[in-house]
Each structure stands twice: as structure tokens, then as C-alpha cells.
VEXNU-961453 format. One record per residue (C-alpha): x, y, z; residue in one letter. Coordinates in nm, 3 decimals, padded with zeros to 5 digits. Example, Ala and Ser with C-alpha at 12.3 -4.5 7.8 and 13.67 -1.06 7.14 Angstrom:
@xx:01.230, yy:-00.450, zz:00.780, mimar:A
@xx:01.367, yy:-00.106, zz:00.714, mimar:S
END
This chain:
@xx:-06.483, yy:10.153, zz:08.287, mimar:M
@xx:-06.580, yy:10.035, zz:08.654, mimar:P
@xx:-06.420, yy:10.279, zz:08.844, mimar:F
@xx:-06.571, yy:10.649, zz:08.801, mimar:V
@xx:-06.451, yy:10.957, zz:08.952, mimar:K
@xx:-06.754, yy:11.230, zz:09.045, mimar:K
@xx:-06.729, yy:11.563, zz:09.216, mimar:S
@xx:-06.915, yy:11.651, zz:09.522, mimar:F
@xx:-06.986, yy:11.984, zz:09.715, mimar:I
@xx:-06.913, yy:11.963, zz:10.118, mimar:V
@xx:-07.117, yy:12.222, zz:10.237, mimar:E
@xx:-06.979, yy:12.227, zz:10.598, mimar:E
@xx:-06.637, yy:12.131, zz:10.726, mimar:E
@xx:-06.639, yy:11.780, zz:10.862, mimar:I
@xx:-06.387, yy:11.493, zz:10.870, mimar:Q
@xx:-06.337, yy:11.298, zz:10.547, mimar:A
@xx:-06.433, yy:10.951, zz:10.699, mimar:F
@xx:-06.717, yy:11.092, zz:10.863, mimar:L
@xx:-06.844, yy:11.266, zz:10.547, mimar:Y
@xx:-06.824, yy:10.944, zz:10.334, mimar:L
@xx:-07.020, yy:10.735, zz:10.614, mimar:I
@xx:-07.288, yy:11.006, zz:10.644, mimar:R
@xx:-07.320, yy:11.077, zz:10.257, mimar:T
@xx:-07.265, yy:10.722, zz:10.109, mimar:F
@xx:-07.401, yy:10.506, zz:10.376, mimar:N
@xx:-07.048, yy:10.347, zz:10.421, mimar:M
@xx:-06.923, yy:10.153, zz:10.727, mimar:K
@xx:-06.623, yy:10.340, zz:10.882, mimar:Q
@xx:-06.353, yy:10.054, zz:10.777, mimar:G
@xx:-06.497, yy:10.076, zz:10.438, mimar:E
@xx:-06.463, yy:10.475, zz:10.433, mimar:A
@xx:-06.131, yy:10.442, zz:10.589, mimar:Q
@xx:-05.994, yy:10.204, zz:10.347, mimar:S
@xx:-06.104, yy:10.414, zz:10.054, mimar:L
@xx:-05.920, yy:10.709, zz:10.166, mimar:I
@xx:-05.611, yy:10.535, zz:10.268, mimar:S
@xx:-05.613, yy:10.413, zz:09.884, mimar:R
@xx:-05.611, yy:10.733, zz:09.757, mimar:G
@xx:-05.972, yy:10.762, zz:09.629, mimar:R
@xx:-06.082, yy:11.101, zz:09.779, mimar:L
@xx:-05.915, yy:11.380, zz:09.575, mimar:L
@xx:-05.915, yy:11.740, zz:09.663, mimar:I
@xx:-05.795, yy:11.978, zz:09.392, mimar:H
@xx:-05.702, yy:11.664, zz:09.180, mimar:G
@xx:-05.461, yy:11.517, zz:09.440, mimar:D
@xx:-05.501, yy:11.205, zz:09.695, mimar:S
@xx:-05.599, yy:11.271, zz:10.017, mimar:M
@xx:-05.518, yy:11.002, zz:10.255, mimar:R
@xx:-05.590, yy:11.124, zz:10.627, mimar:E
@xx:-05.946, yy:11.003, zz:10.690, mimar:S
@xx:-05.948, yy:11.214, zz:11.001, mimar:S
@xx:-05.883, yy:11.556, zz:10.829, mimar:R
@xx:-06.147, yy:11.811, zz:10.793, mimar:F
@xx:-06.258, yy:11.884, zz:10.416, mimar:I
@xx:-06.498, yy:12.131, zz:10.275, mimar:S
@xx:-06.577, yy:12.239, zz:09.929, mimar:G
@xx:-06.526, yy:12.054, zz:09.596, mimar:E
@xx:-06.392, yy:11.702, zz:09.649, mimar:I
@xx:-06.370, yy:11.424, zz:09.400, mimar:E
@xx:-06.429, yy:11.054, zz:09.472, mimar:L
@xx:-06.341, yy:10.766, zz:09.252, mimar:V
@xx:-06.521, yy:10.449, zz:09.330, mimar:Y
@xx:-06.610, yy:10.103, zz:09.171, mimar:F
@xx:-06.912, yy:10.095, zz:08.977, mimar:E
@xx:-07.003, yy:09.759, zz:08.844, mimar:P
@xx:-07.055, yy:09.752, zz:08.445, mimar:K
@xx:-07.229, yy:09.398, zz:08.380, mimar:S
@xx:-07.193, yy:09.222, zz:08.061, mimar:R
@xx:-07.473, yy:08.985, zz:08.155, mimar:G
@xx:-07.289, yy:08.702, zz:08.283, mimar:V
@xx:-07.527, yy:08.499, zz:08.518, mimar:L
@xx:-07.439, yy:08.263, zz:08.813, mimar:P
@xx:-07.458, yy:07.905, zz:08.779, mimar:L
@xx:-07.595, yy:07.874, zz:09.087, mimar:F
@xx:-07.705, yy:08.107, zz:09.393, mimar:K
@xx:-07.803, yy:08.085, zz:09.765, mimar:T
@xx:-07.853, yy:08.385, zz:09.984, mimar:K
@xx:-07.501, yy:08.316, zz:10.102, mimar:D
@xx:-07.291, yy:08.239, zz:09.776, mimar:F
@xx:-07.282, yy:08.222, zz:09.416, mimar:M
@xx:-07.089, yy:08.046, zz:09.152, mimar:L
@xx:-06.992, yy:08.168, zz:08.825, mimar:F
@xx:-06.851, yy:08.028, zz:08.500, mimar:E
@xx:-06.517, yy:08.215, zz:08.469, mimar:K
@xx:-06.375, yy:08.240, zz:08.105, mimar:E
@xx:-05.999, yy:08.249, zz:07.993, mimar:S
@xx:-05.872, yy:08.569, zz:08.029, mimar:G
@xx:-06.079, yy:08.735, zz:08.256, mimar:V
@xx:-05.942, yy:08.873, zz:08.583, mimar:L
@xx:-06.141, yy:08.806, zz:08.909, mimar:V
@xx:-06.040, yy:09.149, zz:09.059, mimar:H
@xx:-05.920, yy:09.451, zz:08.894, mimar:P
@xx:-05.573, yy:09.477, zz:08.910, mimar:N
@xx:-05.575, yy:09.874, zz:08.822, mimar:T
@xx:-05.824, yy:10.133, zz:08.809, mimar:M
@xx:-05.777, yy:10.093, zz:08.452, mimar:A
@xx:-05.912, yy:09.768, zz:08.434, mimar:T
@xx:-06.214, yy:09.760, zz:08.178, mimar:E
@xx:-06.405, yy:09.433, zz:08.306, mimar:Y
@xx:-06.344, yy:09.175, zz:08.566, mimar:S
@xx:-06.580, yy:08.897, zz:08.748, mimar:M
@xx:-06.617, yy:09.173, zz:09.019, mimar:L
@xx:-06.845, yy:09.356, zz:08.786, mimar:D
@xx:-07.093, yy:09.063, zz:08.789, mimar:E
@xx:-07.054, yy:08.982, zz:09.133, mimar:I
@xx:-07.136, yy:09.324, zz:09.264, mimar:R
@xx:-07.409, yy:09.375, zz:08.978, mimar:N
@xx:-07.593, yy:09.067, zz:09.126, mimar:I
@xx:-07.526, yy:09.086, zz:09.514, mimar:S
@xx:-07.450, yy:09.456, zz:09.572, mimar:G
@xx:-07.107, yy:09.636, zz:09.729, mimar:K
@xx:-07.031, yy:09.388, zz:09.979, mimar:Y
@xx:-07.008, yy:09.073, zz:09.748, mimar:A
@xx:-06.703, yy:08.967, zz:09.682, mimar:N
@xx:-06.472, yy:08.651, zz:09.541, mimar:A
@xx:-06.349, yy:08.415, zz:09.811, mimar:V
@xx:-06.100, yy:08.241, zz:09.652, mimar:H
@xx:-05.818, yy:08.309, zz:09.351, mimar:R
@xx:-05.825, yy:08.176, zz:08.991, mimar:I
@xx:-05.570, yy:08.303, zz:08.751, mimar:D
@xx:-05.661, yy:08.524, zz:08.476, mimar:M
@xx:-05.579, yy:08.255, zz:08.216, mimar:E
@xx:-05.772, yy:07.964, zz:08.400, mimar:T
@xx:-06.122, yy:07.932, zz:08.326, mimar:S
@xx:-06.400, yy:07.756, zz:08.522, mimar:G
@xx:-06.591, yy:07.757, zz:08.843, mimar:V
@xx:-06.552, yy:08.060, zz:09.083, mimar:L
@xx:-06.724, yy:08.104, zz:09.407, mimar:M
@xx:-06.820, yy:08.466, zz:09.529, mimar:A
@xx:-07.016, yy:08.568, zz:09.869, mimar:S
@xx:-07.313, yy:08.766, zz:09.867, mimar:C
@xx:-07.232, yy:08.953, zz:10.188, mimar:H
@xx:-06.967, yy:09.024, zz:10.420, mimar:K
@xx:-07.041, yy:08.730, zz:10.686, mimar:S
@xx:-07.059, yy:08.461, zz:10.410, mimar:A
@xx:-06.708, yy:08.606, zz:10.266, mimar:E
@xx:-06.515, yy:08.571, zz:10.606, mimar:S
@xx:-06.684, yy:08.220, zz:10.655, mimar:S
@xx:-06.609, yy:08.087, zz:10.292, mimar:L
@xx:-06.249, yy:08.265, zz:10.288, mimar:K
@xx:-06.183, yy:08.047, zz:10.591, mimar:M
@xx:-06.277, yy:07.718, zz:10.454, mimar:L
@xx:-06.050, yy:07.735, zz:10.174, mimar:F
@xx:-05.773, yy:07.847, zz:10.395, mimar:E
@xx:-05.834, yy:07.558, zz:10.607, mimar:K
@xx:-05.819, yy:07.350, zz:10.275, mimar:R
@xx:-06.213, yy:07.195, zz:10.372, mimar:V
@xx:-06.335, yy:07.299, zz:10.025, mimar:I
@xx:-06.203, yy:07.035, zz:09.783, mimar:K
@xx:-06.114, yy:07.180, zz:09.448, mimar:K
@xx:-06.061, yy:06.963, zz:09.113, mimar:S
@xx:-05.913, yy:07.100, zz:08.778, mimar:Y
@xx:-05.883, yy:06.955, zz:08.439, mimar:L
@xx:-05.594, yy:07.020, zz:08.228, mimar:A
@xx:-05.466, yy:06.926, zz:07.861, mimar:W
@xx:-05.115, yy:06.849, zz:07.900, mimar:V
@xx:-04.806, yy:06.775, zz:07.633, mimar:D
@xx:-04.773, yy:06.437, zz:07.583, mimar:G
@xx:-04.906, yy:06.072, zz:07.687, mimar:R
@xx:-04.971, yy:06.046, zz:08.046, mimar:V
@xx:-05.101, yy:05.646, zz:08.103, mimar:S
@xx:-05.084, yy:05.665, zz:08.501, mimar:K
@xx:-05.199, yy:05.824, zz:08.824, mimar:E
@xx:-04.926, yy:06.004, zz:09.001, mimar:F
@xx:-04.860, yy:06.254, zz:09.279, mimar:T
@xx:-04.627, yy:06.559, zz:09.283, mimar:V
@xx:-04.524, yy:06.619, zz:09.639, mimar:D
@xx:-04.273, yy:06.918, zz:09.584, mimar:K
@xx:-04.222, yy:07.236, zz:09.740, mimar:P
@xx:-04.270, yy:07.558, zz:09.578, mimar:L
@xx:-04.101, yy:07.897, zz:09.619, mimar:K
@xx:-04.191, yy:08.236, zz:09.456, mimar:V
@xx:-03.897, yy:08.346, zz:09.262, mimar:R
@xx:-03.727, yy:08.680, zz:09.307, mimar:N
@xx:-03.507, yy:08.711, zz:09.011, mimar:D
@xx:-03.662, yy:08.726, zz:08.653, mimar:Y
@xx:-03.380, yy:08.820, zz:08.477, mimar:S
@xx:-03.288, yy:08.459, zz:08.317, mimar:Q
@xx:-03.626, yy:08.293, zz:08.376, mimar:C
@xx:-03.973, yy:08.436, zz:08.382, mimar:K
@xx:-04.127, yy:08.134, zz:08.562, mimar:H
@xx:-04.293, yy:08.315, zz:08.885, mimar:K
@xx:-04.281, yy:07.994, zz:09.102, mimar:V
@xx:-04.038, yy:07.721, zz:09.133, mimar:E
@xx:-03.969, yy:07.365, zz:09.287, mimar:V
@xx:-03.717, yy:07.450, zz:09.545, mimar:H
@xx:-03.598, yy:07.300, zz:09.891, mimar:P
@xx:-03.671, yy:07.612, zz:10.072, mimar:E
@xx:-04.019, yy:07.634, zz:09.947, mimar:G
@xx:-04.337, yy:07.566, zz:10.076, mimar:K
@xx:-04.513, yy:07.222, zz:10.105, mimar:A
@xx:-04.695, yy:07.149, zz:09.794, mimar:S
@xx:-04.924, yy:06.816, zz:09.683, mimar:L
@xx:-05.130, yy:06.775, zz:09.400, mimar:T
@xx:-05.271, yy:06.435, zz:09.277, mimar:H
@xx:-05.289, yy:06.382, zz:08.903, mimar:F
@xx:-05.533, yy:06.150, zz:08.723, mimar:K
@xx:-05.505, yy:06.095, zz:08.317, mimar:P
@xx:-05.846, yy:06.068, zz:08.137, mimar:L
@xx:-05.801, yy:06.056, zz:07.779, mimar:R
@xx:-05.510, yy:06.078, zz:07.541, mimar:Y
@xx:-05.542, yy:06.247, zz:07.174, mimar:D
@xx:-05.262, yy:06.088, zz:06.966, mimar:S
@xx:-05.315, yy:06.334, zz:06.682, mimar:K
@xx:-05.237, yy:06.625, zz:06.900, mimar:L
@xx:-05.007, yy:06.412, zz:07.114, mimar:D
@xx:-05.206, yy:06.560, zz:07.447, mimar:A
@xx:-05.357, yy:06.407, zz:07.750, mimar:T
@xx:-05.675, yy:06.542, zz:07.948, mimar:L
@xx:-05.594, yy:06.500, zz:08.282, mimar:I
@xx:-05.765, yy:06.544, zz:08.620, mimar:A
@xx:-05.585, yy:06.739, zz:08.891, mimar:C
@xx:-05.660, yy:06.758, zz:09.268, mimar:F
@xx:-05.458, yy:07.002, zz:09.457, mimar:P
@xx:-05.442, yy:06.916, zz:09.820, mimar:H
@xx:-05.267, yy:07.252, zz:09.922, mimar:T
@xx:-05.324, yy:07.613, zz:09.725, mimar:G
@xx:-04.992, yy:07.769, zz:09.632, mimar:R
@xx:-04.968, yy:08.015, zz:09.357, mimar:T
@xx:-04.945, yy:07.843, zz:09.037, mimar:H
@xx:-04.915, yy:07.476, zz:09.183, mimar:Q
@xx:-05.073, yy:07.265, zz:08.934, mimar:I
@xx:-04.874, yy:07.472, zz:08.634, mimar:R
@xx:-04.542, yy:07.400, zz:08.808, mimar:V
@xx:-04.595, yy:07.066, zz:08.917, mimar:H
@xx:-04.697, yy:06.951, zz:08.555, mimar:L
@xx:-04.369, yy:07.137, zz:08.409, mimar:F
@xx:-04.148, yy:06.970, zz:08.661, mimar:H
@xx:-04.260, yy:06.619, zz:08.588, mimar:V
@xx:-04.234, yy:06.741, zz:08.178, mimar:K
@xx:-04.591, yy:06.757, zz:08.092, mimar:H
@xx:-04.626, yy:07.130, zz:08.092, mimar:P
@xx:-05.002, yy:07.215, zz:08.034, mimar:I
@xx:-05.051, yy:07.342, zz:07.694, mimar:L
@xx:-05.088, yy:07.687, zz:07.618, mimar:G
@xx:-04.910, yy:07.816, zz:07.912, mimar:D
@xx:-04.698, yy:08.103, zz:07.802, mimar:P
@xx:-04.478, yy:08.119, zz:08.150, mimar:I
@xx:-04.400, yy:07.767, zz:08.205, mimar:Y
@xx:-04.250, yy:07.543, zz:07.941, mimar:G
@xx:-04.199, yy:07.783, zz:07.664, mimar:T
@xx:-03.860, yy:07.981, zz:07.601, mimar:N
@xx:-03.776, yy:08.302, zz:07.747, mimar:F
@xx:-03.837, yy:08.539, zz:07.437, mimar:Q
@xx:-04.216, yy:08.390, zz:07.413, mimar:A
@xx:-04.254, yy:08.444, zz:07.806, mimar:S
@xx:-04.116, yy:08.775, zz:07.772, mimar:N
@xx:-04.303, yy:08.882, zz:07.476, mimar:E
@xx:-04.664, yy:08.768, zz:07.641, mimar:Y
@xx:-04.595, yy:08.948, zz:07.970, mimar:L
@xx:-04.500, yy:09.269, zz:07.770, mimar:E
@xx:-04.842, yy:09.210, zz:07.552, mimar:G
@xx:-04.628, yy:09.159, zz:07.234, mimar:R
@xx:-04.702, yy:08.787, zz:07.174, mimar:L
@xx:-04.931, yy:08.715, zz:06.894, mimar:S
@xx:-05.196, yy:08.430, zz:06.891, mimar:I
@xx:-05.025, yy:08.250, zz:06.616, mimar:E
@xx:-04.669, yy:08.282, zz:06.776, mimar:D
@xx:-04.815, yy:08.150, zz:07.117, mimar:R
@xx:-04.980, yy:07.862, zz:06.933, mimar:R
@xx:-04.656, yy:07.800, zz:06.819, mimar:I
@xx:-04.448, yy:07.796, zz:07.115, mimar:S
@xx:-04.694, yy:07.672, zz:07.391, mimar:T
@xx:-04.926, yy:07.455, zz:07.199, mimar:G
@xx:-05.222, yy:07.627, zz:07.221, mimar:A
@xx:-05.398, yy:07.973, zz:07.190, mimar:S
@xx:-05.482, yy:07.992, zz:07.551, mimar:R
@xx:-05.394, yy:07.824, zz:07.919, mimar:L
@xx:-05.542, yy:07.473, zz:07.889, mimar:M
@xx:-05.637, yy:07.472, zz:08.244, mimar:L
@xx:-06.009, yy:07.488, zz:08.400, mimar:H
@xx:-06.137, yy:07.473, zz:08.748, mimar:A
@xx:-06.390, yy:07.193, zz:08.720, mimar:Q
@xx:-06.547, yy:07.152, zz:09.057, mimar:S
@xx:-06.562, yy:07.250, zz:09.428, mimar:L
@xx:-06.673, yy:06.987, zz:09.701, mimar:R
@xx:-06.771, yy:07.158, zz:10.056, mimar:F
@xx:-07.008, yy:07.202, zz:10.345, mimar:H
@xx:-07.132, yy:07.511, zz:10.435, mimar:F
@xx:-07.480, yy:07.487, zz:10.625, mimar:K
@xx:-07.544, yy:07.191, zz:10.379, mimar:S
@xx:-07.334, yy:06.966, zz:10.159, mimar:D
@xx:-07.237, yy:07.093, zz:09.830, mimar:Y
@xx:-07.076, yy:06.960, zz:09.495, mimar:Y
@xx:-07.066, yy:07.219, zz:09.247, mimar:L
@xx:-06.974, yy:07.164, zz:08.886, mimar:E
@xx:-06.861, yy:07.331, zz:08.590, mimar:S
@xx:-07.086, yy:07.272, zz:08.262, mimar:R
@xx:-06.804, yy:07.368, zz:08.010, mimar:V
@xx:-06.712, yy:07.068, zz:07.784, mimar:D
@xx:-06.357, yy:07.104, zz:07.832, mimar:F
@xx:-06.302, yy:06.812, zz:07.638, mimar:Y
@xx:-06.403, yy:06.967, zz:07.323, mimar:A
@xx:-06.194, yy:07.248, zz:07.388, mimar:M
@xx:-05.905, yy:07.045, zz:07.250, mimar:K
@xx:-05.989, yy:07.265, zz:06.933, mimar:S
@xx:-05.766, yy:07.544, zz:07.078, mimar:E
@xx:-05.480, yy:07.307, zz:07.062, mimar:I
@xx:-05.218, yy:07.299, zz:06.791, mimar:Y
@xx:-05.120, yy:06.963, zz:06.653, mimar:G
@xx:-04.772, yy:06.833, zz:06.766, mimar:R
@xx:-04.631, yy:06.880, zz:06.384, mimar:D
@xx:-04.707, yy:07.253, zz:06.436, mimar:K
@xx:-04.589, yy:07.349, zz:06.763, mimar:R
@xx:-04.221, yy:07.412, zz:06.874, mimar:V
@xx:-04.242, yy:07.322, zz:07.215, mimar:F
@xx:-03.945, yy:07.346, zz:07.468, mimar:N
@xx:-03.991, yy:07.170, zz:07.782, mimar:K
@xx:-03.654, yy:07.254, zz:07.916, mimar:R
END
């Protein structure tokens, strides 16, 4: 468990944030953030006032990375590139999260290292992380300004024979009672643009391997755009399958076999393939995974019941 709770004795009365700064060599903002998130406990209860004076026994909950031995594909003094597996979170979403890529990132480069962009838990592929705070700010800005060009690979349902572009606005839904889609194509949504290029078609699987080039960075953009053109990504438990299967997945009740039948694969068949950018030098960094061979995760067309809606 990366989050640990330890007890300490505060000998002399002192403001909470000053105690953390002096005892744990924290920066002021870091100490105040930790307190505001309820990570400092007195008599078992979270204390969120950073300027409050404390003394006696306290407890502190903090992140202590637990590495599984994953090494970066590439590393400089400013940033690292990791190969993330499908099913692994980038950041812990609760203090009960047993493992995330942040464990590897901070195990290698310390407590100020951090991921600088998002990859869905179900998506595999290249993940960039900063080695220090200055690089984090700069790299996040490059992603926000869309200076870093990303490419993905996806196995999708059906035959795709020509290149195409989807230019459809996306909006986050606020009602999941009838549909479990988090994002939908909607005229009031944010502008979203993705270009797609077919690479290989497998007639036995009735599936196409395509390259995906997002020009914007909306949540679930590639997944929703492909669903919109009726070529949903195989293994997607939210877009393209039925309400019951989506609901069972979100509640942790969808078995691997049922997922294969209802979505076409045992995992989301989406892979972050490459990053191209300039940061002090020109870089083109690419995944080493043979994603074509990952088609072994796909159920044959005759075995899957696929609802494109």
C-alpha cells in the first residue's frame, strides 16, 4: 500500500505547516496541501487548518512508493518515459489504491517527480513523467498547448479501408441513468478533432488495426469518435456495448469471459504509441510493444455479441 500512516510526537507547540516544513523538509505549499487534504490526524481525526498550533502525538498519512521494478524506456535529467500496462492507474485515485505508475515514477526520481499527462487506466502505452517540479510545469504546458504530438494504435470492430477524420464536439454527460457513456458527441460540446489511418485488417477477427492522431485532448476522445463512426474499439466496456455490461463493469461484476463476449476483447484495445516534441532537443519516442500481436486478446467475430447501438 503506497499510502502509509505513521505516528510522531511534537515536543513543543508549533504551527502545523511549520512542523511539517522543519521536520520533513517540505516546501510550504506542499505542507499546506497535505494538511488541507486531511493527511494530518489528531486523535484519529483529520486536522485541516495549516496555521493551527499542534503538540503531542499526531499521525501523518503520506505517499511512500512501492516499486514493482518497472524501469523507464528512456530517461533524461528532466523527464522519463514509461511503458504503462492496461489496467494500471497513472495516479492513485484513493488512499486505498494498491499500485499506480506514480509508485515507479517517484521510486526512481523522488517525491517531486510526477506524470505530466493523462492516460486512461484501460489504455496501455507510453507515459511521460517529469523528474522535478520545473520540468513538470514546462512539460504540462507543452501538452496543454498541444505542442506534443501524440499517436495511438487501436484495434476496432469491422473493416476500415480509408483514412478519415472525425471533427465532432464532445461533451461530458451529467446523467448516467439510461446510458453509461461518460462523454458524448454533442453540438454544445468542446471542439474535438481526430485523424485515423487504417493499417491492417484481419478478416478472421473482422477487426482493423488503425493509427489514431488526436489534434485535441478531450476525455475519451478517440473512443467516442470511433464509436460515433460505428467502429468502436474492441474491449471497450463503456462505448459500444450494452447498458447491462457497462454497468456490471463499473460495479466490478463483469467477468473476463462476459467482457470478451459483450465487447470483443479482454481489455481495451487502445495503445499510446508515440510522442513527438521539442524540449531542449527534438524527440520522437515510441512504444516497444508489438501491439499488432495483441490481437490475441480479441475474440473471433463468431464468438462475440457486439452491440454498436
